[in-house]
C-alpha positions as a printed NumPy array, in Angstrom:
array([[-77.801, -51.95 , 101.028],
       [-74.14 , -50.82 ,  99.855],
       [-73.22 , -47.365,  98.855],
       [-72.607, -46.77 ,  95.069],
       [-69.731, -44.545,  93.708],
       [-69.017, -43.419,  90.259],
       [-65.391, -43.088,  89.036],
       [-64.618, -40.907,  86.132],
       [-61.341, -40.886,  84.801],
       [-59.596, -37.955,  83.031],
       [-56.066, -39.561,  82.763],
       [-53.148, -38.23 ,  84.385],
       [-49.911, -39.843,  85.992],
       [-52.175, -42.122,  87.854],
       [-53.25 , -43.656,  84.508],
       [-49.749, -43.393,  82.851],
       [-48.109, -46.298,  80.991],
       [-44.247, -45.798,  80.56 ],
       [-42.477, -45.951,  77.545],
       [-39.512, -48.448,  76.753],
       [-37.153, -46.118,  78.535],
       [-39.344, -45.966,  81.618],
       [-40.407, -42.485,  81.001],
       [-43.934, -41.378,  82.183],
       [-46.483, -40.128,  79.874],
       [-45.881, -41.649,  76.868],
       [-49.2  , -42.848,  76.768],
       [-52.273, -42.162,  79.132],
       [-53.165, -45.846,  78.77 ],
       [-54.982, -47.027,  81.843],
       [-58.771, -46.502,  81.982],
       [-60.921, -46.588,  85.242],
       [-61.185, -50.349,  84.881],
       [-57.474, -50.719,  85.196],
       [-57.199, -48.411,  87.989],
       [-59.953, -50.154,  89.996],
       [-58.334, -53.483,  89.399],
       [-54.983, -52.43 ,  91.019],
       [-57.034, -51.964,  94.163],
       [-58.035, -55.421,  95.586],
       [-58.838, -53.889,  98.744],
       [-61.982, -52.267,  97.1  ],
       [-63.731, -55.654,  97.464],
       [-63.888, -55.507, 101.06 ],
       [-65.446, -52.136, 101.314],
       [-69.01 , -52.957, 100.153],
       [-69.058, -50.042,  97.827],
       [-70.114, -51.069,  94.484],
       [-68.717, -49.142,  91.453],
       [-69.723, -47.398,  88.29 ],
       [-66.618, -46.717,  86.002],
       [-66.746, -43.88 ,  83.204],
       [-63.641, -43.527,  80.916],
       [-64.354, -40.07 ,  80.006],
       [-60.743, -38.713,  78.847],
       [-57.212, -39.802,  78.766],
       [-55.062, -36.743,  79.12 ],
       [-51.878, -35.24 ,  80.953],
       [-53.25 , -32.968,  83.602],
       [-51.65 , -29.973,  81.87 ],
       [-53.747, -30.58 ,  79.051],
       [-57.157, -30.728,  80.716],
       [-59.208, -27.829,  79.833],
       [-62.313, -25.928,  81.084],
       [-64.519, -27.807,  78.804],
       [-63.174, -31.174,  80.059],
       [-63.885, -29.897,  83.565],
       [-67.525, -28.932,  82.457],
       [-68.01 , -32.412,  80.817],
       [-66.791, -34.175,  84.052],
       [-69.398, -32.116,  86.232],
       [-72.137, -33.122,  83.655],
       [-71.3  , -36.535,  83.93 ],
       [-70.938, -36.64 ,  87.703],
       [-74.475, -34.759,  87.763],
       [-75.942, -37.647,  85.613],
       [-74.288, -40.587,  87.519],
       [-75.617, -38.849,  90.836],
       [-79.083, -38.727,  89.297],
       [-78.783, -42.412,  88.759],
       [-78.325, -43.11 ,  92.459],
       [-74.652, -42.703,  93.016],
       [-73.825, -41.529,  96.52 ],
       [-70.594, -39.65 ,  95.188],
       [-67.995, -39.253,  92.334],
       [-64.56 , -39.573,  92.31 ],
       [-62.594, -37.967,  89.568],
       [-59.186, -39.058,  88.715],
       [-56.787, -36.863,  86.821],
       [-53.236, -35.515,  86.545],
       [-51.973, -33.574,  89.527],
       [-50.726, -30.643,  87.559],
       [-53.915, -29.021,  87.644],
       [-55.95 , -30.632,  90.354],
       [-56.191, -27.463,  92.526],
       [-57.901, -25.645,  89.879],
       [-60.034, -28.171,  88.302],
       [-61.385, -29.097,  91.973],
       [-62.007, -25.465,  92.427],
       [-63.86 , -25.049,  89.251],
       [-65.777, -28.317,  90.043],
       [-66.642, -26.885,  93.28 ],
       [-68.134, -23.646,  91.86 ],
       [-70.33 , -25.636,  89.343],
       [-71.557, -28.314,  91.9  ],
       [-74.734, -27.941,  93.509],
       [-75.751, -31.291,  94.569],
       [-75.284, -32.644,  98.004],
       [-73.58 , -35.84 ,  96.841],
       [-69.588, -35.121,  97.002],
       [-67.248, -34.931,  94.168],
       [-63.895, -36.011,  95.245],
       [-60.748, -35.638,  93.077],
       [-57.658, -37.694,  93.307],
       [-54.639, -38.641,  91.34 ],
       [-50.923, -39.831,  91.786],
       [-47.507, -38.383,  91.967],
       [-45.901, -41.596,  91.028],
       [-47.057, -43.627,  88.029],
       [-48.074, -47.147,  88.261],
       [-44.537, -48.66 ,  87.164],
       [-42.573, -47.094,  89.789],
       [-41.865, -48.281,  93.113],
       [-44.247, -46.976,  95.693],
       [-46.748, -45.791,  93.466],
       [-49.432, -43.904,  95.424],
       [-52.274, -44.189,  92.917],
       [-53.99 , -47.14 ,  94.192],
       [-54.092, -45.823,  97.798],
       [-55.148, -42.31 ,  96.77 ],
       [-58.18 , -44.084,  94.743],
       [-59.301, -46.148,  97.656],
       [-59.452, -43.426, 100.07 ],
       [-61.217, -41.236,  97.648],
       [-63.824, -43.698,  96.902],
       [-64.185, -44.425, 100.684],
       [-64.738, -40.615, 101.16 ],
       [-67.23 , -40.151,  98.105],
       [-69.127, -43.019,  99.775],
       [-69.146, -41.248, 103.341],
       [-72.147, -39.418, 104.591],
       [-69.825, -37.016, 106.209],
       [-68.793, -35.761, 102.865],
       [-72.197, -34.747, 101.784],
       [-72.903, -31.064, 101.191],
       [-69.056, -30.24 , 100.976],
       [-69.188, -29.832,  97.207],
       [-65.76 , -30.861,  95.869],
       [-62.835, -32.286,  97.789],
       [-59.2  , -33.596,  96.994],
       [-57.986, -36.67 ,  98.691],
       [-54.261, -37.235,  98.479],
       [-52.074, -39.374, 100.856],
       [-55.2  , -40.006, 103.17 ],
       [-55.654, -36.392, 103.619],
       [-59.121, -34.689, 102.916],
       [-58.703, -31.141, 101.683],
       [-61.424, -28.423, 100.696],
       [-61.108, -27.606,  97.015],
       [-61.193, -23.819,  98.073],
       [-57.721, -24.146,  99.911],
       [-55.811, -27.151,  98.552],
       [-52.656, -26.266,  96.684],
       [-49.915, -28.555,  95.087],
       [-46.668, -27.538,  96.971],
       [-44.098, -29.656,  95.571],
       [-43.019, -30.781,  91.972],
       [-42.268, -34.747,  92.944],
       [-43.158, -35.518,  96.349],
       [-45.984, -37.966,  97.264],
       [-46.985, -35.66 , 100.045],
       [-47.213, -32.659,  97.443],
       [-50.872, -31.623,  98.389],
       [-51.592, -29.102, 101.217],
       [-53.746, -26.512, 102.408],
       [-51.324, -23.974, 103.618],
       [-54.031, -21.346, 104.824],
       [-56.168, -23.991, 106.725],
       [-54.968, -27.314, 106.862],
       [-56.827, -30.327, 105.833],
       [-60.293, -30.854, 106.981],
       [-59.914, -34.637, 107.7  ],
       [-58.191, -37.637, 106.918],
       [-58.96 , -41.217, 106.162],
       [-57.972, -43.694, 108.988],
       [-58.108, -47.375, 108.856],
       [-60.466, -46.726, 105.81 ],
       [-62.777, -44.616, 107.712],
       [-63.056, -41.072, 106.593],
       [-62.986, -38.582, 109.533],
       [-63.67 , -34.99 , 108.687],
       [-63.031, -32.788, 111.503],
       [-63.854, -29.152, 110.268],
       [-66.744, -27.621, 108.934],
       [-66.209, -26.903, 104.992],
       [-65.651, -23.318, 103.664],
       [-68.843, -21.422, 102.84 ],
       [-69.496, -22.385,  99.1  ],
       [-69.47 , -19.951,  96.482],
       [-71.72 , -21.851,  94.314],
       [-74.014, -19.699,  92.473],
       [-73.857, -20.825,  88.843],
       [-74.162, -23.995,  87.026],
       [-71.943, -23.229,  83.924],
       [-68.639, -21.931,  82.507],
       [-68.097, -20.763,  78.868],
       [-64.494, -21.684,  77.737],
       [-64.842, -18.749,  75.19 ],
       [-64.806, -16.084,  78.296],
       [-61.229, -15.68 ,  78.405],
       [-59.544, -14.17 ,  81.776],
       [-56.032, -13.262,  81.597],
       [-53.46 , -13.844,  84.686],
       [-50.737, -11.32 ,  84.914],
       [-48.006, -11.982,  87.748],
       [-46.225,  -8.839,  88.962],
       [-42.24 ,  -9.173,  89.516],
       [-39.633,  -6.842,  90.71 ],
       [-39.112,  -3.976,  88.336],
       [-42.174,  -4.419,  86.496],
       [-43.133,  -1.72 ,  84.129],
       [-46.579,  -3.211,  83.356],
       [-45.672,  -4.046,  79.495],
       [-47.785,  -7.156,  79.416],
       [-50.866,  -5.236,  80.224],
       [-50.679,  -3.131,  77.107],
       [-50.68 ,  -6.359,  75.096],
       [-54.014,  -7.696,  76.529],
       [-56.497,  -6.962,  73.885],
       [-60.445,  -7.552,  73.452],
       [-60.302, -11.256,  73.702],
       [-60.054, -10.91 ,  77.644],
       [-63.323, -10.344,  79.212],
       [-61.588,  -9.782,  82.811],
       [-58.02 ,  -9.764,  84.162],
       [-56.448, -11.255,  87.579],
       [-53.457,  -9.558,  88.536],
       [-51.058, -11.491,  90.854],
       [-49.764,  -8.665,  92.892],
       [-46.763,  -8.349,  95.239],
       [-47.178,  -9.196,  99.143],
       [-50.677,  -7.992, 100.402],
       [-51.686,  -6.623,  96.849],
       [-49.123,  -4.239,  95.599],
       [-47.505,  -3.29 ,  92.242],
       [-44.933,  -0.94 ,  91.136],
       [-46.136,   2.668,  90.803],
       [-45.315,   2.491,  86.942],
       [-48.17 ,   0.078,  86.668],
       [-50.845,   1.903,  88.49 ],
       [-51.872,   4.07 ,  85.474],
       [-52.188,   1.096,  83.137],
       [-54.024,  -1.093,  85.684],
       [-56.289,   1.967,  86.107],
       [-57.173,   2.272,  82.333],
       [-57.581,  -1.483,  82.26 ],
       [-59.996,  -1.447,  85.211],
       [-62.091,   1.022,  83.324],
       [-62.615,  -1.414,  80.484],
       [-62.93 ,  -4.982,  82.037],
       [-63.068,  -6.036,  85.567],
       [-59.707,  -6.582,  87.045],
       [-59.169,  -8.563,  90.367],
       [-56.038,  -8.094,  92.469],
       [-54.777, -11.187,  94.254],
       [-51.394, -11.795,  95.868],
       [-48.764, -14.123,  93.947],
       [-48.078, -15.388,  97.478],
       [-50.995, -17.679,  97.399],
       [-51.712, -17.663, 101.119],
       [-53.099, -14.831, 103.026],
       [-55.703, -12.071, 102.066],
       [-55.368,  -9.135,  99.912],
       [-55.456,  -6.127, 102.229],
       [-58.152,  -3.214, 101.798],
       [-56.5  ,  -0.244, 103.825],
       [-53.3  ,  -0.857, 105.434],
       [-50.965,   0.862, 103.014],
       [-51.455,   3.915, 101.083],
       [-48.504,   4.637,  98.548],
       [-49.007,   4.847,  94.869],
       [-49.387,   0.972,  93.886],
       [-50.692,  -0.066,  97.336],
       [-53.763,  -2.295,  97.931],
       [-55.902,   0.923,  98.835],
       [-54.723,   2.972,  95.942],
       [-55.405,   0.095,  93.558],
       [-59.058,  -0.398,  94.993],
       [-59.625,   3.162,  94.77 ],
       [-59.06 ,   2.98 ,  91.215],
       [-61.65 ,   0.278,  90.429],
       [-59.513,  -2.922,  91.12 ],
       [-61.363,  -5.642,  92.929],
       [-59.582,  -7.567,  95.986],
       [-59.372, -11.51 ,  95.694],
       [-59.893, -12.066,  99.511],
       [-58.071, -15.092, 100.666],
       [-58.112, -16.734,  97.131],
       [-54.935, -17.385,  95.113],
       [-54.404, -16.046,  91.663],
       [-55.305, -19.394,  89.84 ],
       [-58.518, -19.612,  91.8  ],
       [-59.345, -16.283,  91.416],
       [-59.104, -16.484,  87.612],
       [-61.568, -19.294,  87.703],
       [-64.122, -17.601,  89.867],
       [-63.868, -14.555,  87.58 ],
       [-64.356, -16.586,  84.547],
       [-67.413, -18.408,  85.972],
       [-68.876, -15.156,  86.987],
       [-68.422, -13.426,  83.701],
       [-69.774, -16.479,  82.088],
       [-73.02 , -16.101,  83.827],
       [-73.433, -12.286,  83.008],
       [-72.525, -11.107,  86.383],
       [-71.767,  -7.284,  86.737],
       [-69.296,  -5.65 ,  88.732],
       [-71.152,  -5.28 ,  91.952],
       [-71.919,  -8.991,  91.705],
       [-68.209,  -9.7  ,  90.966],
       [-66.893,  -7.571,  94.039],
       [-69.623,  -9.066,  96.175],
       [-68.513, -12.603,  95.362],
       [-64.859, -11.996,  95.904],
       [-65.659, -10.142,  99.2  ],
       [-67.496, -13.357, 100.387],
       [-64.492, -15.601,  99.308],
       [-62.303, -13.281, 101.525],
       [-64.453, -13.949, 104.476],
       [-64.854, -17.347, 104.386]])
């Protein structure tokens, strides 16, 4: 009996039809039927497909509500017997949408996110190869229990660690902190490493629960912190180095952390926020003593989504701190 995989399309470069001048993005005109038709090799895999035309959006316009809708549709497809689900979308936000899907996904069947760096009319378009590899991973028993994976350029990445590292290269996706967990070789998914510990504890996210992301820079005076109002239920600060800010930002952050949960990440995006190595005003130990919560190894973008999910489900500061501590260890 052949495996069945569902393909849920959200749009993106992989589905782009160029305009008369050859520019990408004039229209997200291709649905999943078109994407599958461009991959004749699928016929030889023995994998049957269910196709869902959910959205036709650029990656930059995908919302939290769109991701939640994709998760709900994926869950419905699995309940109808799909062995796994592939989500196709624009690459601008794949590292974030994949992580959010991973947080929301509780099924053993995998969700695999893919897209393309080159739209279909370009020479060397990578969408068909990425889609083929993603479908093969979604059908593989090796992918079960691993939550959401990202497959690009025949590499298999855990949603927790994957990042887009180049604006235009076909090899833009990498996991700088860990490397890929596997690859697709001659049509066979080979997963070498265990997936990181899952952070899945909740099944929903509320798009009305807003979390701000503030990036710290040289000679920053913290002025943006004063502009944050009651619309924001939490804040992620992308600090310098291993979790540092200029001394002028310390008191504003202290006041902010007394009002809402504030998570301290690093703008570098790779490596942990420290706990007790430095002790100067604005150091990681100083900020933690003032109520900020360390993001562990999570980059600021993913820390923001985790905080949003936790707040959406009523988590208090103790649970938020414990969840981020677990993220830092796994």
